[in-house]
N, C-alpha and C positions, 0 to 999 in steps of 0.2 A: 433518626426515625425515617427521614426521607429516603435514605438508601434502601432500607428494607421494604418500604412501601412500594417503591419502584420495582424492586425485585419481585415482589409478590404478583404484581401486574404482569411481569414478563413470564414468570413460571406458569401462571394459571392460563396463559394463552388468551388473555382477554384484551389484548391490544386491538384497537380498531383496524379494519382493513384500509390502512392509510395510503400505502404506496401502490400505484398502478403502473402499467408498462410505461417506461420513459417519462415518468412523472416526478421522480425524486432521486436523490443521491443513492449510490450503492458502492460497496467495496469492489474494486476492479483488479487489484493485485495485492498479494500477500507475500512479504519477504521475511522468511524465518531462517536467517543465516547463522554463522558461527558467532560465539560470544554475544555481543549486543548489537549485531548487525541486523536490525529489525526495522521494518517499514510497512506502512499500509498506503495503498493508492485508492483514492476515492474519485468516482466518475460522475459528472453531471450530464445525464442523457437528455435534458430538457432543452428547449429553444431559448431559455432566458438565463439571466445571471442570478446566482443564488448567494445569499448572505450566509456565510458559514458560521456566524456567531449563534445561529439557532441550533447548531448541531454539537453533539458530544460523542466521544468514543469511550467505551467502557471495556474493561478486561475482567473476566471471571477466572481467577487463577486456579490451575490444577483441579478442575472439576468442581470448583466452589459454586455455591448457590447465591453468593453475594459478590459485589465488586469491591468490597472494602479492602481486601488484600491486593486486588489487581490494579486499582486506580482508575481514575476518570479524568478526561481532558476536554475542555471546550475548544472547538476549532476557531480559527481566526481568518478574517479577510473575506474576499469575494471570489466565486468560481464562475468563469464564463461558461456559456453554453458549449456542450460537447467537448469539455476540457477535463483534465485530471488535476487532482490535488494530492501532493506527496507529503505524507506525515511520517517522520523519521525519529528513531530513538535519539534523545538529546544528550547522552552521556559523552563528555569530551575528554575525560581523564580516566585512567585505571584507578579503581577504588579497592583498597585493602579491606576485606570483610573479616579478617582475623582468621587464625588457624591455618594460615597458608593459602587461603582462598582469595582470589582476585576477581572482581567484576570488571571486565575490560571495557574500554571506551568503544564507542561505535566508530566504524571506519569513516574517516573524514571525507573520503570520496563519495560515500553514500549520503552523508550529511549535506554535501554541497548540492545535491539534487532536491533537497527538501524545500517545500513551501512553508512548512512549520516544523520545528523541533519540539519533541515532547518534553515534559518536565521531569524532575528527578524521580527516582524510585520511591514508592510504587507508582507505576504509570502504565498505560495500555501497551506501549511498545516494548515491554519487557516480556512478551509472550515467548513461550518455548515449545509450542507444538500442540499442547493439550489444553490450551486456554481458549475459552469462548470469547469472541469479540462482538460487541454490539455497537451499532451506529444509531443514535437517537436524535430526535428532532423535537423542539418545543417552540410553539408559536407565541407563548406568553412570556418566555424568558425564564420561567420557573422549571427547574429540573423535574419536580414532582408531576408536572403536566406533560412530560415527554412521551412520545410514542416511538416505537421501533420502526426504522426504515430499512434495516438490514442486519443480519447476523452472519458471523463466520463461526462455525462450530455449533455446539449444543450446550446451553447452560446446564450445569450439573452432570455433564458427560465427559468422556475422554480419559477416564482413569480406571475402567474396569475391563474385564476380559470380554465383555459384550461390545466394547467399543473398538474392535480391531481396526486400527488405522483410521478411526472415526467413521468407519463405513462397513457395510456388509459386502465385502468383495468376493470374487471367485477365489478358489483355492490358490490360484497362481499369484495372488496379491495379498492374501491374508497373512498376518503375522504368525510365524511358526517357530517354536523353540526346539533347538537341538542341544542336548546336554553334552558338554565336552569336559572330560576330566583329565587334567594334566597334573599328575602328582596329587598335591593337596588342594589345587585350585580347581574350582568348578565355575564355568561360565556358560552362558546361553547365547547362541548365535542363530541367525537365520540360516535355514537350510540353503545350500548353494544353488538349488534349483529355483529359488525365489528371486525377487527383483533386486534386492540390495543385500549387502553382507555386513549388517550392523552387528556389533558385539554389545549387548545391552543387558541390564539386570532383568531377571524374570519378572514379567508382569507389566512391562512398559509397552502396552499394546498400540499406543498412538504413534510411535516413532516412525514407522515406515513411510507415512505419507505427508505429515504436516510438521515434521521437524527437519531442520537443515534442508529446506526446499524453498524455491520461489514458485508461487502459483499465480495464474492469471485467470480471470473470469471468462468464460466462453462468450463469444460474440452474440450467441442466441439469447443470453440473459439480458433482459431489459428492465428489470426491477429487482429490488432487494427481497430477502426473506423477512417477512414481517411478524412471524410468530416463532417462538422457540421450537425448533423441530424435534420430533420424537426420535428421529435418526438423522445423523449428519453423514451423508454419503458424499464424500469429497468430489468424486469424479462426475457427479450429475451436473455440476455447474462450474467446475474448476479443471484446468489443465496445468501440467507441470512445465515450467520454463526449462528448456534443455540446458544442460551444463552443470547440474548439481547445485550445491549451496553457494551462497555469496554471489549470486547472479542477479543483477538489477539493470541490465542493459535496456529492458523494455519499459522501465518506469518513465512516465511522462506522456505516453501515448496509449490509448486504448481503442480497440475496434469493437463496435457495438452495432447491433441491427437497428437501433433507434435512428430516426432521421438525422441527417447532417446539416439541417438548416442552420443559418447563421443566427447570431444572438439578436434578440429583439429589444434588449435593454442597453444601458450604458454603464460602464464601471465608473465609480467615483475616483478614478485615477487616470494616469496617462496611458496605461497599458492597453486600454481599449482602442486608442487611436493608432496603434501599431500592429500590423499583422505580418505573418511570415507564411509564404505558400510556395510550393506544396510543403506540407509537414504531416507525415514523414517525408524527408528529402530523398529524392531519387536522382540518380546520375550526378550526384555531388553538386547540384545546382538548386538554389532557391532565391526568392525575391522578397525583399523587405518593402512594405508599403506603410508610409507614415503620414499623419496629418500635419506634422511639423518637419522642418528641414533637419536632415540627419548630418551629424558632424563626423562621427567615426563608427565603425562596426568592428567588433572583436569577437572571435569565436574561441571558446575554451573547451578542453576536454574535461572529464570528470575529476581529474586530479589537479586541475587549475592551470595546465599548460596552454599557452596561446598557440593555436593551430592556424589562425587566419586573422589578419588585421588590415583595414583599409580606411583611408581618409576620404571624405567627400567634400572637396573644396568648393564644389558648385552649389552645395546646399540642396541637392536633389531630395525629393520625397519618395522616390521609387529607386531602390538600390538592388541591382542584380549581384549575387554572390556566387563565385565559382570556387569550390573547394577541391584542391588537388591532392591525390594520394592519401585520402583520409579513410580511416577504418570505420566500419559500421558501429553504431552505438548512439548514446545520448550525449549531446553537447549543449553548452550554454552560449547564447548570443547576447552580448552586451551592446546596446545601441545608445550612443551618446548623442543627444539632440543639440541643436545650435544654442539653445538657452541654457546649456550645461547640465540639464537634467539627464538621468539615465534610466533605461529600462532593460531588464534581463528577461529573455525568453528561452524556453527549452526547445530543442529540435531533436528528432530521431533520424539519423542517417541510415538508410537501408542500402 
C-alpha cells in the first residue's frame, strides 16, 4: 500500500516545494549505455555534508504509474559539499533470461567508478531510455513520508506519440518514421536528414534522445525538479556528452553555478582529512593534502591499470604529484597512510 500512496502524491503534484536553489541533492549525470551500462550521478550543491541514507532512487518502468516494476534503492554513505555520488548498475555476470535472451553484465570499468552499486533486478539502474527516475528524501526514515527532490523524465510518459524524444523539439530533432520495404521485410528508420540513423520499431518515440546516450545537467541548474512535469523537455536542463553511447569520462566531477564554498561539516571517516587540488587536474599536476602522514600514492585508470606510484619515506602530509603522458579522463587515487589505512579519491584529468 505504501508504494501506491507515494505514487498518488507524486502524480497529483502535491509534493511540497521542498528543494530551493543549491539547497538539496539533484541528478547531475545520466548514463544510458549499451546492455546494462547504466549509471546516475548525484550532486551535492550545498556547503555541508549530506547523509545519503535519507534518500531513495525510484524507477518508473516503460511509462508506468508505479515503481513496483522499476525498483527502488536506498542510498548509502555521506556526500561532501560540492561533490558527486556515482550510482551504478550492480550486475556482475551475464544472466540467461531464457529463449536465447541474455541480460549482460555491467562493464567493470564503469562499476569501478561507483560509490554504490545497485541491487539485483528490478532496480532503478535498469533504465532503458523511457523510464522516469525519481530522487526522494525522507527526514523521518519512513518512505511514506518522502518528498521529491528531483525527477528525470515524466512519470506516466515516454511511451506515446506525444512524447517525441521526451520533448517538443523542432522538426530537425523530432522522431520521424520512413517506411523501407525490402522484399517482405518492412522497417522504420529515421530520415537521413535528422540527427541519428536509428533502425527501430514503429512507435518507439523516446529513442532519439534518452536511449544510448550520456547526458549531463547544465551548469545553470541549481536545484532539482520537485513535481512530476507535464512535459519533459530534455534539452531545457540537459546536454549530451559528446561521443555517443558508453561514454562516462565526465563522471565524478560536475560544474554548477552554486557556490564552491568548502564543507562546513566533518565526515565520520578519514576521507574528510584528505584533499586533492586542483580537481579537475590541469597540466598533469595536483597536490594531496592530508592530516596524517602519507605512505604511498597510487593512481589507477578506469580499467585498474597503475599509471603512477610513489613512496613517501619522509612521511610528509603535503604530496605533489606529477603525471607524465597521461590521457584525459577519470582516475582513481589510492592514498595509503602511515597507520596502514587507505583512502580512495577520484580525479578528472583535463
